[in-house]
Structures are given as C-alpha cells and as structure tokens.
N, C-alpha and C positions, 0 to 999 in steps of 0.2 A: 649138110645138116644145119650148120650155123646160119646159112642163108635162110632156110625154112623157119628156123627159130626167130630170126629177126623179122621176117615177114609176118609170122604169126603174132609176135609181140606188137608189131606196129598196128595190125588189124584190131587187136584188143584195145590198144590205146585209143585208136580212132573211134571205136564203138563207145568207149567210156566218155570220150569228149563229146560225141553226138548226143548221148544220153544226158550229159550235164547241161548241154546247151538247151535241150528240150525241157529239162526239169526246172531250170532257173529262167523263167520267162522275164522279159524286161518290161518295166513300166514305161509307157510312152506318155509324155506330157505335152500339152498344146494349149493354146488360148484361142477362144472364139468369142467375138462380141464382148470382149473385156472379161470373159469368164475363164478361169483356169480349170482344165480337165485333166484327169489321169485315166489311162486305159491299160488293162492288163488281161491277157488271155491264158487260160489253162485248158489243155485238152479240148480245144474248140469252143469253149465258153468264154466270150469276151464281156468284160465288165468295165463300164465307164462311170467314174464318180466325179462329183464336184460339190463344193460347199455352196449352199444357198445363203445369201446375205441376210435373209429374213430370220428373225427369232419369233417364235409364237408361244405364248403362255409359259415362258421359261424354258423352251426347248430349242435346240439348234437343229438344223435340217441339212441333210445330205441328199442330193439328187443322184439316183443311180439308174443306169440303163444296162440291159442285157441283150446279147445276140448269141444264139446257139448255132454255131457252125459245125457242131459235131453230129455223130450218128446216134447219140443216146439222149435220154431225157435228163434234165437237171431240175431239181426242186430248190427254189430260192425262197427265203423268208426274211423279214426285216430283222429278226433276232440274230441272224447270222452276221450282222454288221456290228463292229465295235470301233470306238475311237480310243486309241492308246496314247497316253502322254505320261512318260515316266512310269511311276508305279500305279497310276490311275487308269482304270479301264471303264469306259462307259458303253453299255450295251443298248442297242436300239430297242424301242418299245415294240410290243406286238401290235397287230392291227386293232384288236379290241381296246387295248390300253390307249391308243391314240384317239379313238373316237370318244372314249370317256373323258380324256383330258380336254378335248375341244368342247364337249358338252358342259363340263364343269367350270372351265376357266377362260374360254376364248371370248374375245370381244368382237364387235361388229367390224372393226378394221382388219381383223385377221383374215377375213374372207378375201378381200382385195389383195392384201399383202401376199397371201399364199399363192393365189392364182397368177399374179403378175410375176412374182419371183420364180415360180416353178416353170411357167411357160417360157420365160426368157432363157432359162438354162436348157430346157428341153429342145427348143427350136434352134439353139446355137450349135447343136451337135450335127455335123454334116451328114446328110443322107440317113439320119436315124428316124425311122418311123415304125413304132412298135405296132405289132398286130394284136397285142393284148395289154395295152397300156392306158395312159391318161386320156388320149383322144376317145377311146371306146368307153372308158368308165364315166367320163364326165357327162355323157349323153343322158345317163339315167340318174345322176346324183346331183346335178346342179340346177335342178328345176326351181329351187327355192324352198323356203320354209317359213314358219310363222314367227320365228325369232332369230336374232342374230346368231345365237349359239347353235341353233339347228342348222342354219346356213353354213356356219363355220365347220360343223361336224360333217355336213354333206361335202363341202369343199375338200376337207381332209380325206374323206372316203374316196374321192376321185383321184386325189394326188398321191396318197400314201402307197407305199409298196405293200402288197398283200402276199401271203404265201401262194406260190403258183408253181406249177410244173410246166417247164418250157420244153416243147417238143423240138426235135431236130428241125432246123430252119426257122424256128420261132424267135420272138423277141418280146420284151416287155420293159417297162420303166416304172419308177415310183420314187417317192421321198421316204427317207427313214428319219425318225424323230429320236433325238438323244437329249436326255435331261442335262441341263446346265446346273450342276449342284450348288455352286456358290460363286462361280467366276463367270461373268458374262462372255469372257473370251476363252471358255473351256475347250472349244473346238479349234484351238490354235496351238502350234508348237508340238503337235503330235502327228499320228498317221492313222489311216483307215485300214482296218483288217476285216476281211470277209471270209467266212467259212461256209462252204457249200459241199454237202456230202463229205467226201474225204479230202477235198482240196482246200487249201488256204491261200487266199489272195492278199498279199501284203503290199500296200501302196507306199509311195514315197512320203517322207515327212513334208508337212506344209511349208 
C-alpha cells in the first residue's frame, strides 16, 4: 500500500512539474544583423519582438511578428501591446490613431526612415515570411501620394500592425507605435507585455 501511495504521489508531482514547465514558457533572445530579438510562445502562438531604432513624430516603434502553430485562431491587435517601465505603462496606438498621427505630424523623411528601419528588422528574422504581413500590404499602399504626409500615412498603413485573426498555420507582422510622453528614451529600461485573448506574453527587460 505504501508503495502504491509513493508511486501515486510521484505521478502527481510529475504531472504538476510538466504543467509548470508548459505554463511558464521561456523567452529566447538572439541577435541578427545587429538587431536584438526576443521570441516567446504560448499554446502554439509564437511572438517575436524587437525595438526599431527609428522614432517617428514623437513615437517609438516595436516590430512584432507572429506565427500560429496551434490548431485555433488567434486575434491580435496593436492595443494588446504595452511597454512597462516601473510604474509607467505605455499602450500602443490603434490602427486609426497611427494613420491620424502620420497625417497630422509626419515629415517627408519619415517615409524613408520607416521603410528602411522596418525592412531591416523584418528581413533579419530567419525564415520569417508572413502570409498576411508587410510584403502583402505594401503592394497596395506604397504607390505614392500628392504630399509627404500622405506618403507617410501610406507607409505607416503598410508597416503598422492592424487587428487581424490568424488562422492555424498563418503568420503576420507589423509595427506598433507607442507615444514617448516626455523622455526620448522612454522605450528603454522596461519590458514589453502583449495580451492576446486570455494569454499574457511578458518579455525580458531591455
């Protein structure tokens, strides 16, 4: 009887340990082309994040990529991203808000800065080719415009992350915009948090 109790208790402990290992997924950090990336997976959804060196119209940018290796759909949106530093939490702008910012405040140089910075980060990710991401969006939005601000808004539309439902086996990418309230280095010394459905992805501090 004591033997059976010991075996039963060991099985319970093993089950709990396996559940704990699954629940607390580990952030993986790596560098590619001089860019630092962090990747984290929960229940088959893999999220890759990196800071973009470019600041646009007083906003910091984070490039994010998703790959859905699960059997369910995931709905991702830019407002799900936050940058947390101490007691300060900065929530990413919605898609419409980003376009309005670019129309109201962007300069002509912002177009080139956005595209160069984003493409460098995106193409540095090994084997990452989204089926619903920047490559597809830019075909219809980067044709040009009558003013620098319209071109900047078009560039932002191609680059920014929009709310999207990712099917099993699907992938996407985009940039999220976070307001730099008063400190040009506001996106330093903290960490990225992403909420998607009931899951919370917490990345390592910078």
